[in-house]
GURO-569395 format. One record per residue (C-alpha): residue in three letters; x, y, z. Coordinates in nm, 3 decimals, padded with zeros to 5 digits. Example, Ala and Ser with C-alpha at 12.3 -4.5 7.8 and 13.67 -1.06 7.14 Angstrom:
2
+-----+---------+---------+---------+
|   r |       u |       v |       w |
+-----+---------+---------+---------+
| ALA |  01.230 | -00.450 |  00.780 |
| SER |  01.367 | -00.106 |  00.714 |
+-----+---------+---------+---------+
//
This chain:
490
+-----+---------+---------+---------+
|   r |       u |       v |       w |
+-----+---------+---------+---------+
| MET |  07.433 |  04.691 |  12.985 |
| GLN |  07.098 |  04.856 |  12.999 |
| THR |  06.808 |  04.647 |  13.155 |
| THR |  06.437 |  04.727 |  13.139 |
| ALA |  06.155 |  04.666 |  13.338 |
| GLN |  05.840 |  04.533 |  13.126 |
| THR |  05.480 |  04.487 |  13.216 |
| THR |  05.300 |  04.179 |  13.108 |
| ASN |  05.101 |  04.350 |  12.863 |
| GLN |  05.420 |  04.470 |  12.696 |
| ASP |  05.567 |  04.146 |  12.655 |
| GLN |  05.288 |  03.985 |  12.518 |
| SER |  05.294 |  04.233 |  12.231 |
| LEU |  05.649 |  04.115 |  12.124 |
| LYS |  05.684 |  03.859 |  11.865 |
| PHE |  05.832 |  03.595 |  12.110 |
| GLY |  05.685 |  03.763 |  12.435 |
| HIS |  05.858 |  03.729 |  12.771 |
| LYS |  06.095 |  03.440 |  12.867 |
| ASN |  06.200 |  03.356 |  13.217 |
| LEU |  06.483 |  03.206 |  13.366 |
| TYR |  06.505 |  02.816 |  13.394 |
| ILE |  06.644 |  02.722 |  13.744 |
| GLY |  06.572 |  02.411 |  13.927 |
| GLY |  06.308 |  02.278 |  13.714 |
| ASP |  06.116 |  02.609 |  13.708 |
| LEU |  06.073 |  02.889 |  13.495 |
| VAL |  06.100 |  03.207 |  13.733 |
| PRO |  06.126 |  03.586 |  13.665 |
| ALA |  06.442 |  03.757 |  13.781 |
| SER |  06.447 |  03.834 |  14.169 |
| ASP |  06.419 |  04.207 |  14.110 |
| ASN |  06.192 |  04.137 |  13.814 |
| GLY |  06.435 |  04.293 |  13.568 |
| SER |  06.448 |  04.199 |  13.195 |
| PHE |  06.655 |  04.284 |  12.891 |
| ASP |  06.517 |  04.338 |  12.532 |
| VAL |  06.627 |  04.125 |  12.261 |
| ILE |  06.678 |  04.306 |  11.930 |
| CYS |  06.669 |  04.178 |  11.586 |
| PRO |  06.946 |  04.267 |  11.418 |
| ALA |  06.750 |  04.305 |  11.062 |
| ASP |  06.546 |  04.580 |  11.160 |
| GLU |  06.635 |  04.685 |  11.506 |
| THR |  06.309 |  04.597 |  11.637 |
| VAL |  06.243 |  04.420 |  11.985 |
| VAL |  06.112 |  04.090 |  11.928 |
| GLY |  06.131 |  03.944 |  12.273 |
| SER |  06.242 |  03.992 |  12.640 |
| ILE |  06.422 |  03.768 |  12.894 |
| SER |  06.464 |  03.770 |  13.281 |
| TRP |  06.780 |  03.953 |  13.353 |
| ALA |  06.943 |  03.734 |  13.638 |
| THR |  07.056 |  03.890 |  13.952 |
| LYS |  07.363 |  03.736 |  14.172 |
| ALA |  07.077 |  03.591 |  14.416 |
| ASP |  06.953 |  03.408 |  14.085 |
| THR |  07.287 |  03.293 |  13.988 |
| LEU |  07.340 |  03.142 |  14.351 |
| ASN |  07.008 |  02.977 |  14.316 |
| ALA |  07.088 |  02.826 |  13.988 |
| LEU |  07.446 |  02.699 |  14.169 |
| ASP |  07.244 |  02.541 |  14.434 |
| ALA |  06.993 |  02.392 |  14.209 |
| ALA |  07.240 |  02.250 |  13.969 |
| GLU |  07.437 |  02.083 |  14.251 |
| VAL |  07.104 |  01.913 |  14.381 |
| GLY |  07.050 |  01.834 |  14.019 |
| PHE |  07.393 |  01.680 |  13.997 |
| GLN |  07.348 |  01.433 |  14.289 |
| TYR |  07.011 |  01.300 |  14.134 |
| TRP |  07.131 |  01.300 |  13.768 |
| SER |  07.461 |  01.112 |  13.830 |
| SER |  07.272 |  00.863 |  14.041 |
| LEU |  07.045 |  00.770 |  13.781 |
| SER |  07.124 |  00.440 |  13.576 |
| LEU |  07.274 |  00.517 |  13.233 |
| SER |  06.966 |  00.386 |  13.091 |
| GLU |  06.743 |  00.608 |  13.278 |
| ARG |  06.938 |  00.917 |  13.181 |
| LEU |  06.939 |  00.827 |  12.805 |
| GLU |  06.566 |  00.789 |  12.813 |
| TRP |  06.543 |  01.132 |  12.938 |
| ILE |  06.779 |  01.269 |  12.674 |
| SER |  06.594 |  01.098 |  12.410 |
| LYS |  06.266 |  01.260 |  12.547 |
| LEU |  06.432 |  01.608 |  12.529 |
| ARG |  06.573 |  01.537 |  12.182 |
| ILE |  06.229 |  01.444 |  12.057 |
| LYS |  06.062 |  01.743 |  12.186 |
| LEU |  06.315 |  01.971 |  12.040 |
| LEU |  06.229 |  01.833 |  11.706 |
| GLU |  05.837 |  01.882 |  11.783 |
| ASN |  05.933 |  02.223 |  11.842 |
| ALA |  06.190 |  02.293 |  11.511 |
| THR |  05.974 |  02.584 |  11.358 |
| LEU |  05.985 |  02.758 |  11.677 |
| LEU |  06.339 |  02.730 |  11.775 |
| ARG |  06.468 |  02.800 |  11.394 |
| GLU |  06.227 |  03.128 |  11.387 |
| SER |  06.366 |  03.249 |  11.736 |
| ILE |  06.741 |  03.216 |  11.593 |
| MET |  06.639 |  03.370 |  11.253 |
| TYR |  06.487 |  03.697 |  11.456 |
| GLU |  06.747 |  03.696 |  11.725 |
| MET |  07.037 |  03.688 |  11.511 |
| GLY |  06.914 |  03.797 |  11.178 |
| LYS |  07.021 |  03.449 |  11.052 |
| THR |  06.894 |  03.340 |  10.712 |
| TRP |  06.640 |  03.059 |  10.739 |
| GLU |  06.822 |  02.809 |  10.579 |
| GLY |  07.134 |  02.891 |  10.828 |
| THR |  06.919 |  02.809 |  11.138 |
| GLU |  06.880 |  02.455 |  11.037 |
| GLU |  07.241 |  02.397 |  11.116 |
| ASP |  07.179 |  02.496 |  11.463 |
| LEU |  06.867 |  02.272 |  11.512 |
| THR |  07.022 |  01.974 |  11.363 |
| SER |  07.347 |  02.031 |  11.562 |
| ILE |  07.179 |  02.037 |  11.908 |
| THR |  06.989 |  01.707 |  11.830 |
| ASN |  07.259 |  01.535 |  11.669 |
| SER |  07.477 |  01.605 |  11.978 |
| LEU |  07.202 |  01.457 |  12.208 |
| GLN |  07.199 |  01.165 |  12.009 |
| PHE |  07.575 |  01.123 |  11.950 |
| TYR |  07.681 |  01.153 |  12.306 |
| ALA |  07.384 |  00.927 |  12.408 |
| GLU |  07.561 |  00.653 |  12.193 |
| ALA |  07.916 |  00.740 |  12.261 |
| ILE |  07.862 |  00.720 |  12.633 |
| GLN |  07.758 |  00.331 |  12.597 |
| ASP |  08.108 |  00.275 |  12.476 |
| ILE |  08.278 |  00.415 |  12.799 |
| HIS |  08.386 |  00.118 |  13.010 |
| PRO |  08.600 |  00.032 |  13.313 |
| ILE |  08.961 | -00.030 |  13.193 |
| ASP |  09.219 | -00.270 |  13.357 |
| ILE |  09.544 | -00.228 |  13.408 |
| PRO |  09.777 | -00.534 |  13.428 |
| ASP |  09.990 | -00.555 |  13.739 |
| LYS |  10.351 | -00.653 |  13.680 |
| GLU |  10.391 | -00.833 |  14.004 |
| GLY |  10.055 | -01.010 |  13.994 |
| SER |  09.974 | -00.859 |  14.333 |
| HIS |  09.707 | -00.621 |  14.279 |
| LYS |  09.402 | -00.564 |  14.057 |
| HIS |  09.392 | -00.202 |  13.879 |
| THR |  09.098 | -00.058 |  13.748 |
| ILE |  09.010 |  00.296 |  13.592 |
| VAL |  08.650 |  00.381 |  13.612 |
| GLN |  08.536 |  00.712 |  13.481 |
| GLN |  08.263 |  00.930 |  13.693 |
| PRO |  08.103 |  01.264 |  13.606 |
| VAL |  08.292 |  01.548 |  13.720 |
| GLY |  08.007 |  01.731 |  13.869 |
| VAL |  07.848 |  02.092 |  13.812 |
| VAL |  07.937 |  02.238 |  13.439 |
| VAL |  07.894 |  02.598 |  13.350 |
| ALA |  07.891 |  02.686 |  12.999 |
| PHE |  07.930 |  03.029 |  12.863 |
| LEU |  07.822 |  03.064 |  12.507 |
| ALA |  07.906 |  03.270 |  12.203 |
| TYR |  07.608 |  03.447 |  11.994 |
| ASN |  07.693 |  03.327 |  11.645 |
| PHE |  07.538 |  02.983 |  11.680 |
| PRO |  07.285 |  02.987 |  11.948 |
| LEU |  07.191 |  02.624 |  11.963 |
| LEU |  07.486 |  02.480 |  11.790 |
| ASN |  07.713 |  02.619 |  12.073 |
| LEU |  07.450 |  02.489 |  12.335 |
| GLY |  07.442 |  02.159 |  12.184 |
| PHE |  07.811 |  02.111 |  12.200 |
| LYS |  07.815 |  02.161 |  12.583 |
| LEU |  07.458 |  02.004 |  12.653 |
| GLY |  07.522 |  01.679 |  12.460 |
| PRO |  07.816 |  01.537 |  12.662 |
| ALA |  07.744 |  01.694 |  12.997 |
| LEU |  07.395 |  01.522 |  13.021 |
| ALA |  07.562 |  01.189 |  12.883 |
| ALA |  07.854 |  01.203 |  13.140 |
| GLY |  07.588 |  01.230 |  13.409 |
| CYS |  07.693 |  01.617 |  13.489 |
| SER |  07.441 |  01.905 |  13.570 |
| ILE |  07.462 |  02.207 |  13.374 |
| ILE |  07.443 |  02.594 |  13.375 |
| LEU |  07.403 |  02.763 |  13.030 |
| LYS |  07.465 |  03.130 |  13.010 |
| PRO |  07.364 |  03.239 |  12.654 |
| SER |  07.535 |  03.558 |  12.490 |
| GLU |  07.272 |  03.858 |  12.556 |
| PHE |  07.253 |  03.909 |  12.168 |
| SER |  07.105 |  03.569 |  12.108 |
| PRO |  06.921 |  03.445 |  12.422 |
| LEU |  06.588 |  03.357 |  12.309 |
| SER |  06.648 |  03.016 |  12.169 |
| ALA |  06.830 |  02.924 |  12.480 |
| TYR |  06.549 |  03.047 |  12.686 |
| ILE |  06.298 |  02.828 |  12.479 |
| ILE |  06.499 |  02.499 |  12.547 |
| GLY |  06.420 |  02.611 |  12.939 |
| GLU |  06.046 |  02.617 |  12.858 |
| ILE |  06.076 |  02.294 |  12.662 |
| CYS |  06.270 |  02.114 |  12.957 |
| GLU |  05.963 |  02.253 |  13.200 |
| GLN |  05.711 |  02.110 |  12.979 |
| ILE |  05.853 |  01.772 |  13.003 |
| ASN |  05.937 |  01.790 |  13.368 |
| PHE |  06.316 |  01.737 |  13.304 |
| PRO |  06.477 |  01.644 |  13.639 |
| LYS |  06.499 |  01.962 |  13.871 |
| GLY |  06.851 |  02.126 |  13.850 |
| VAL |  07.011 |  01.885 |  13.584 |
| ILE |  06.965 |  02.198 |  13.326 |
| ASN |  06.952 |  02.560 |  13.430 |
| ILE |  06.945 |  02.862 |  13.186 |
| ILE |  07.028 |  03.217 |  13.297 |
| CYS |  07.158 |  03.530 |  13.152 |
| GLY |  07.310 |  03.853 |  13.300 |
| ASP |  07.600 |  04.069 |  13.335 |
| VAL |  07.954 |  03.968 |  13.420 |
| GLU |  07.924 |  04.107 |  13.782 |
| ASN |  07.603 |  03.929 |  13.879 |
| VAL |  07.621 |  03.616 |  13.687 |
| GLY |  07.962 |  03.559 |  13.494 |
| ILE |  08.191 |  03.610 |  13.836 |
| PRO |  07.970 |  03.447 |  14.062 |
| LEU |  07.948 |  03.130 |  13.821 |
| CYS |  08.318 |  03.144 |  13.785 |
| GLU |  08.412 |  03.197 |  14.146 |
| SER |  08.192 |  02.921 |  14.328 |
| LYS |  08.328 |  02.619 |  14.449 |
| ILE |  08.041 |  02.422 |  14.334 |
| THR |  08.150 |  02.479 |  13.982 |
| LYS |  08.392 |  02.202 |  13.877 |
| LEU |  08.427 |  02.250 |  13.464 |
| VAL |  08.403 |  02.593 |  13.313 |
| THR |  08.345 |  02.545 |  12.942 |
| MET |  08.318 |  02.830 |  12.682 |
| ILE |  08.298 |  02.941 |  12.305 |
| GLY |  08.412 |  03.281 |  12.274 |
| SER |  08.712 |  03.499 |  12.249 |
| THR |  09.059 |  03.447 |  12.364 |
| GLU |  09.013 |  03.753 |  12.597 |
| THR |  08.707 |  03.630 |  12.743 |
| ALA |  08.881 |  03.270 |  12.828 |
| GLN |  09.140 |  03.449 |  12.987 |
| LYS |  08.919 |  03.638 |  13.215 |
| LEU |  08.703 |  03.343 |  13.310 |
| ILE |  09.008 |  03.132 |  13.404 |
| ALA |  09.140 |  03.396 |  13.630 |
| GLN |  08.834 |  03.455 |  13.791 |
| SER |  08.755 |  03.093 |  13.830 |
| SER |  09.101 |  02.994 |  13.975 |
| LYS |  09.046 |  03.225 |  14.258 |
| THR |  08.868 |  02.996 |  14.484 |
| SER |  08.941 |  02.643 |  14.377 |
| ILE |  09.120 |  02.446 |  14.101 |
| LYS |  08.873 |  02.380 |  13.802 |
| ARG |  08.861 |  02.213 |  13.464 |
| TYR |  08.863 |  02.415 |  13.153 |
| SER |  08.725 |  02.339 |  12.798 |
| MET |  08.763 |  02.664 |  12.595 |
| GLU |  08.695 |  02.722 |  12.219 |
| CYS |  08.861 |  03.052 |  12.161 |
| GLY |  08.904 |  03.279 |  11.835 |
| GLY |  09.071 |  03.190 |  11.526 |
| ASN |  09.271 |  03.340 |  11.265 |
| ALA |  09.248 |  03.084 |  10.994 |
| PRO |  09.476 |  03.092 |  10.721 |
| PHE |  09.341 |  02.993 |  10.333 |
| VAL |  09.623 |  02.891 |  10.130 |
| VAL |  09.588 |  02.825 |  09.755 |
| PHE |  09.887 |  02.714 |  09.557 |
| ASP |  09.939 |  02.761 |  09.177 |
| ASP |  09.834 |  02.390 |  09.112 |
| ALA |  09.499 |  02.417 |  09.313 |
| ASP |  09.173 |  02.384 |  09.147 |
| ILE |  09.076 |  02.721 |  09.180 |
| PRO |  08.692 |  02.711 |  09.133 |
| LYS |  08.675 |  02.484 |  09.419 |
| ALA |  08.907 |  02.709 |  09.612 |
| VAL |  08.683 |  03.015 |  09.537 |
| ALA |  08.362 |  02.803 |  09.627 |
| ASP |  08.486 |  02.693 |  09.953 |
| GLY |  08.655 |  03.008 |  10.036 |
| SER |  08.344 |  03.229 |  09.973 |
| ALA |  08.116 |  02.984 |  10.138 |
| LEU |  08.325 |  02.989 |  10.459 |
| LYS |  08.365 |  03.390 |  10.430 |
| PHE |  07.999 |  03.491 |  10.367 |
| GLY |  07.821 |  03.208 |  10.521 |
| ASN |  07.652 |  03.323 |  10.859 |
| THR |  07.799 |  03.662 |  10.778 |
| GLY |  08.126 |  03.558 |  10.852 |
| GLN |  08.054 |  03.515 |  11.209 |
| ILE |  08.243 |  03.173 |  11.233 |
| CYS |  08.553 |  03.095 |  11.444 |
| VAL |  08.660 |  02.872 |  11.140 |
| SER |  08.595 |  03.139 |  10.865 |
| PRO |  08.918 |  03.225 |  10.688 |
| ASN |  09.084 |  03.528 |  10.773 |
| ARG |  09.373 |  03.562 |  10.574 |
| TYR |  09.360 |  03.430 |  10.205 |
| PHE |  09.737 |  03.369 |  10.088 |
| ILE |  09.712 |  03.310 |  09.726 |
| HIS |  10.016 |  03.205 |  09.489 |
| GLU |  10.120 |  03.497 |  09.291 |
| GLU |  10.071 |  03.300 |  08.950 |
| VAL |  09.683 |  03.256 |  09.031 |
| ILE |  09.578 |  03.558 |  09.238 |
| GLU |  09.431 |  03.746 |  08.968 |
| ASP |  09.237 |  03.453 |  08.857 |
| PHE |  09.124 |  03.346 |  09.212 |
| THR |  09.064 |  03.737 |  09.317 |
| SER |  08.828 |  03.803 |  08.997 |
| GLN |  08.629 |  03.470 |  09.081 |
| PHE |  08.614 |  03.561 |  09.447 |
| VAL |  08.470 |  03.921 |  09.390 |
| ALA |  08.213 |  03.745 |  09.155 |
| LYS |  08.107 |  03.515 |  09.438 |
| ALA |  08.075 |  03.852 |  09.653 |
| LYS |  07.861 |  04.037 |  09.401 |
| ALA |  07.648 |  03.742 |  09.377 |
| VAL |  07.563 |  03.737 |  09.765 |
| LYS |  07.197 |  03.803 |  09.835 |
| ILE |  07.137 |  03.996 |  10.119 |
| GLY |  06.838 |  04.018 |  10.342 |
| PHE |  06.592 |  03.859 |  10.572 |
| GLY |  06.324 |  03.643 |  10.629 |
| LYS |  06.198 |  03.301 |  10.478 |
| GLU |  06.025 |  03.469 |  10.170 |
| ASN |  06.346 |  03.673 |  10.049 |
| ALA |  06.560 |  03.366 |  10.090 |
| PRO |  06.869 |  03.569 |  10.125 |
| THR |  07.211 |  03.399 |  10.125 |
| MET |  07.351 |  03.624 |  10.396 |
| GLY |  07.191 |  03.838 |  10.667 |
| PRO |  07.275 |  04.133 |  10.879 |
| MET |  07.572 |  04.102 |  11.154 |
| THR |  07.435 |  04.065 |  11.502 |
| ASN |  07.491 |  04.385 |  11.670 |
| ARG |  07.595 |  04.728 |  11.597 |
| GLN |  07.944 |  04.685 |  11.771 |
| SER |  08.028 |  04.415 |  11.521 |
| VAL |  07.973 |  04.654 |  11.232 |
| GLU |  08.161 |  04.893 |  11.366 |
| LYS |  08.461 |  04.644 |  11.434 |
| VAL |  08.435 |  04.512 |  11.077 |
| LYS |  08.467 |  04.882 |  10.937 |
| SER |  08.752 |  04.979 |  11.142 |
| ILE |  08.932 |  04.645 |  10.989 |
| VAL |  08.831 |  04.769 |  10.649 |
| ASP |  08.991 |  05.119 |  10.718 |
| GLN |  09.301 |  04.967 |  10.881 |
| ALA |  09.369 |  04.724 |  10.561 |
| ILE |  09.333 |  05.025 |  10.315 |
| ALA |  09.563 |  05.245 |  10.563 |
| GLU |  09.816 |  04.974 |  10.563 |
| GLY |  09.810 |  04.942 |  10.164 |
| GLY |  09.537 |  04.743 |  10.090 |
| GLU |  09.321 |  04.783 |  09.755 |
| LEU |  08.929 |  04.754 |  09.821 |
| LEU |  08.802 |  04.544 |  09.533 |
| TYR |  08.460 |  04.522 |  09.642 |
| GLY |  08.213 |  04.640 |  09.923 |
| GLY |  08.381 |  04.795 |  10.213 |
| SER |  08.092 |  04.980 |  10.426 |
| PRO |  07.799 |  04.931 |  10.636 |
| ILE |  07.466 |  04.938 |  10.443 |
| GLU |  07.236 |  05.219 |  10.509 |
| GLY |  06.927 |  05.196 |  10.671 |
| ALA |  06.776 |  04.976 |  10.949 |
| GLY |  06.952 |  04.670 |  11.059 |
| TYR |  07.333 |  04.605 |  11.112 |
| TYR |  07.425 |  04.493 |  10.755 |
| PHE |  07.761 |  04.532 |  10.619 |
| GLU |  07.875 |  04.452 |  10.241 |
| PRO |  08.051 |  04.142 |  10.156 |
| THR |  08.385 |  04.304 |  10.116 |
| VAL |  08.722 |  04.179 |  09.921 |
| ILE |  09.073 |  04.367 |  09.960 |
| VAL |  09.398 |  04.284 |  09.837 |
| LEU |  09.694 |  04.353 |  10.059 |
| LYS |  10.042 |  04.291 |  09.943 |
| ASN |  10.206 |  04.365 |  10.282 |
| PRO |  10.199 |  03.994 |  10.476 |
| ALA |  10.323 |  04.194 |  10.801 |
| ALA |  10.027 |  04.415 |  10.820 |
| ALA |  09.894 |  04.452 |  11.173 |
| VAL |  09.541 |  04.422 |  11.040 |
| LEU |  09.609 |  04.067 |  10.973 |
| GLN |  09.676 |  03.978 |  11.344 |
| ARG |  09.294 |  04.075 |  11.409 |
| GLU |  09.025 |  03.833 |  11.398 |
| VAL |  08.770 |  03.948 |  11.147 |
| PHE |  08.459 |  03.793 |  11.242 |
| GLY |  08.275 |  03.929 |  10.958 |
| PRO |  08.212 |  03.928 |  10.587 |
| ILE |  08.582 |  04.066 |  10.479 |
| ALA |  08.828 |  03.863 |  10.260 |
| ILE |  09.169 |  04.005 |  10.279 |
| ILE |  09.372 |  03.837 |  09.997 |
| VAL |  09.768 |  03.825 |  10.031 |
| PRO |  09.995 |  03.716 |  09.754 |
| PHE |  10.293 |  03.487 |  09.840 |
| LYS |  10.559 |  03.327 |  09.624 |
| SER |  10.691 |  03.008 |  09.777 |
| GLU |  10.598 |  02.724 |  10.022 |
| GLU |  10.850 |  02.841 |  10.284 |
| GLU |  10.712 |  03.175 |  10.273 |
| VAL |  10.332 |  03.099 |  10.309 |
| ILE |  10.423 |  02.864 |  10.606 |
| ALA |  10.592 |  03.151 |  10.766 |
| TYR |  10.293 |  03.377 |  10.691 |
| ALA |  10.017 |  03.128 |  10.811 |
| ASN |  10.197 |  03.061 |  11.147 |
| SER |  10.261 |  03.425 |  11.231 |
| THR |  09.969 |  03.433 |  11.453 |
| ASP |  09.890 |  03.348 |  11.846 |
| ALA |  09.573 |  03.178 |  11.700 |
| GLY |  09.556 |  02.826 |  11.623 |
| LEU |  09.211 |  02.699 |  11.536 |
| ALA |  09.124 |  02.629 |  11.156 |
| SER |  09.328 |  02.627 |  10.863 |
| TYR |  09.285 |  02.550 |  10.469 |
| VAL |  09.513 |  02.451 |  10.228 |
| TYR |  09.423 |  02.373 |  09.842 |
| ALA |  09.704 |  02.225 |  09.596 |
| GLN |  09.746 |  01.910 |  09.369 |
| ASP |  10.097 |  01.783 |  09.504 |
| GLU |  10.029 |  01.540 |  09.775 |
| GLU |  10.383 |  01.577 |  09.908 |
| LYS |  10.338 |  01.943 |  09.950 |
| LEU |  10.002 |  01.897 |  10.135 |
| GLN |  10.145 |  01.673 |  10.360 |
| ARG |  10.446 |  01.897 |  10.438 |
| LEU |  10.199 |  02.170 |  10.535 |
| MET |  09.996 |  01.960 |  10.738 |
| GLU |  10.284 |  01.881 |  10.948 |
| ALA |  10.416 |  02.236 |  10.958 |
| PHE |  10.100 |  02.407 |  11.016 |
| GLU |  10.043 |  02.529 |  11.402 |
| PHE |  09.674 |  02.493 |  11.391 |
| GLY |  09.434 |  02.235 |  11.572 |
| GLU |  09.272 |  02.156 |  11.217 |
| VAL |  09.429 |  02.172 |  10.900 |
| HIS |  09.160 |  02.103 |  10.599 |
| LEU |  09.323 |  02.006 |  10.256 |
| ASN |  09.123 |  02.061 |  09.936 |
| GLY |  08.770 |  02.099 |  10.111 |
| PHE |  08.652 |  02.124 |  10.462 |
| LYS |  08.396 |  01.921 |  10.689 |
| PHE |  08.268 |  01.977 |  11.014 |
| ASP |  08.070 |  01.739 |  11.230 |
| ILE |  07.958 |  01.654 |  11.574 |
| TYR |  08.170 |  01.306 |  11.564 |
| LEU |  08.492 |  01.518 |  11.430 |
| PRO |  08.698 |  01.681 |  11.688 |
| HIS |  08.707 |  02.041 |  11.699 |
| GLY |  08.961 |  02.254 |  11.885 |
| GLY |  09.257 |  02.472 |  11.885 |
| VAL |  09.637 |  02.505 |  11.981 |
| LYS |  09.800 |  02.824 |  12.107 |
| ASN |  09.570 |  03.098 |  12.195 |
| SER |  09.273 |  02.939 |  12.022 |
| GLY |  09.163 |  02.715 |  12.340 |
| ILE |  09.192 |  02.430 |  12.542 |
| SER |  09.041 |  02.073 |  12.479 |
| VAL |  08.794 |  02.011 |  12.182 |
| ASP |  08.435 |  02.012 |  12.128 |
| CYS |  08.246 |  01.736 |  11.935 |
| SER |  08.366 |  01.378 |  11.915 |
| VAL |  08.420 |  01.134 |  12.176 |
| TYR |  08.714 |  01.342 |  12.295 |
| ALA |  08.502 |  01.601 |  12.412 |
| LEU |  08.381 |  01.347 |  12.673 |
| ASP |  08.726 |  01.370 |  12.864 |
| ASP |  08.638 |  01.673 |  13.019 |
| TYR |  08.331 |  01.572 |  13.154 |
| LEU |  08.436 |  01.264 |  13.320 |
| ILE |  08.690 |  01.195 |  13.584 |
| LYS |  08.947 |  00.872 |  13.547 |
| LYS |  08.969 |  00.737 |  13.901 |
| ARG |  09.201 |  00.446 |  13.968 |
| VAL |  09.086 |  00.192 |  14.192 |
| THR |  09.361 | -00.077 |  14.316 |
| GLN |  09.257 | -00.374 |  14.499 |
| GLN |  09.539 | -00.593 |  14.675 |
| LEU |  09.470 | -00.968 |  14.573 |
+-----+---------+---------+---------+
//
């Protein structure tokens, strides 16, 4: 990954200027003054730059987080909640700046940026409330000779690796429970969408947030990723990203000490529509999940299994939805789908289209990058009659819907479960007994029936190779809290 040294004058000419690391309560340049250009995927222009951390910067962040943890965990709950509220209010005051930074660093639609903002602010509020319901639990002693109490205390320094697709949503899912539990945190955003995270650092500095409690750095694997993982200061490694990245993080971090893990990894979601389903509803939901955020969503359907009796009806309506997608960038144009986040993603989804066609797929619409500046790809619909095709084992993470016919309930259960991933799944049918059978048979962390919903109070996590533990809900706090048994003889 190439870094570039930039002068102050050059930085000021950029839309968002230059952003510094946030370590120990201070905004600081990289120790070697290295920086990294942030590219807008809509037109491939440089819209900002960030300080690119060295190993020395990473070690400083770890030391700062350790000091920050000692201070933050010693505060009363009411004091911590006061600071969390102060941060949340300041984020809302900077809503336009934060949303614009996401729009430019990701090419996301303006409407789509609102979800990021509300997710981080809702997370801070939700966990500030949820932590107040955590109380000591007494365990009765069978002989009556001892008193046993379970108390919960913060785990320590948290290191969070974030994916690019929802910059502040992902950040909020980690920051909320960490702060509420009494942990300090080092946030490592993706190099493809780091501006909004760095602006969070600026906001923390403006309100004099306690030093070392929140630290924000970005850099390469060698200088940032590995030192963060290998450090004995790190007590919890949490991530949103691919299964392959999770495997590397676990391997690296386990070399020096036993740590906790909370990993939300890739998915390969089946979207199953039976012949008794509400087809317009299924099409509306399936297309929204596929083309929203340009398909760059871990829970976006990958494999559309449609009953052979309704596949023609479903497919024709789905193609109509794909044709109605308005592609573009900016507030004024009001597009419904923006570009992909980087050139590598365009190349990957193009290879998936080519592979699907090579394995017998019929291209019904789209299938190609859009010529000109920016990383745009056409909304794409493919019908593939081979349920054993290798392409169905790849996570798409783009605006490509692959539709596969099926005949029976038993058949589609086998198709759906024939993957190492197990994050989200979707089923559309009217028969309640059938829905119950599929809910029980599906090997996924989430099963959505005749609709879908995601929110901060609902647990989000996978099974198999789709992760460890959950984000969101009160259950996420389990990763950030240690359960300690206290036994006293009477």
